[in-house]
N, C-alpha and C positions, 0 to 999 in steps of 0.2 A: 702135730700134737706135742705138747710139752710134757716131759716126764719130770716128776718131782725129784729133787736132788736127794740121794740117800743120806740119812742122818749120820752115817759112819764114814770115816776116812781111814782105810786100813793100810798098814805097812808104811805109814807116814813117819817123818821125823819131826821132832819139836825141840827147839833149843831154848833154854831159859835157865833160871836159877831154882834150885831145890830150896823151898822154904816151907813154912807151916801155914795151915789154914787160919791161924789167929793173926799172923802177920803176912797175909797173902800178897801184899805188894812188896815183900822182901825188905821192908824197912823195920829194923829191930831196935832203933835208937831209944824209943820210949820204954822198952821193956827193962832196961838197966840190968841185964843178966850177963854182961860181959860180951864176949865175941859172938858174932852172928851164928856160927855153927853150934855153939853151946845153947844159945837161945832157941834155935830151931828144934834141936833134940829135946830140950827141956819142955818146950811147948807141946811137943807130940807125946813124950813119955809121961810127963808129970801133970799136964793140964788138959789132956783130952783132944789136942789138935790132931790134924792129919797132914801128912806130907803132900805138898802140891808143887807143881811146876809153874813158875811165874815167868811169863813172856813179857818183858819190859816194852818191846815194840808194840805189841797188841794190847798192852795193859790188861792182860787176862791171866787169871790163875786157873790152872787145870788140875782137877782132882786126879790122883794116881791110884790105879787098882792095886799096885804092889806097895805095901806100907813097910816092907823090910829093907829092900835094896836101896831106897833113897837115903837112909840114915848115913851111910858113909860118904855121901855127897852133900850133906847139909851145908847150905849157904854157898854152894859152888855152882858154877855154870856147867850144864850138862846137855847132852843130846839124848832124848828119849825116843825110842822107836816103838810104835804101837798103833792101836786103833782108837781114833777119837770118836766119841759119841757127842755130837755137837749139841744135842738137846741138854744133856746133863753136864757138859764140859768135863767129861771123864775120859782119861786115856787108859785103855787096857794095855798095860806095859808088857812089851816083849823084851826090851833091854834098856839099860841106862849106862851111858859112858861119859867120861869127862869130855867136855867140848874142846875142840881143837882151835 
């Protein structure tokens, strides 16, 4: 008998770049706002975007449940520990740290 795969991956780690949902492929060149960190924060605070983790290898942006902690990592490579809901592509964040 085959059991369906649970839609959640808990306690997993995800590495990628903190960006915003408006530039979810981490490409900020067309925004003309200056540095990438400034663009990310401006898109979230001033334009209604949300912080996301972009995994370049998988070419996937994951929504982040925590919208405060990612700010200090804007446009930086990080490792997020948490639980992934594969259906919504949302990570319930346990921690965020600079990637090594």
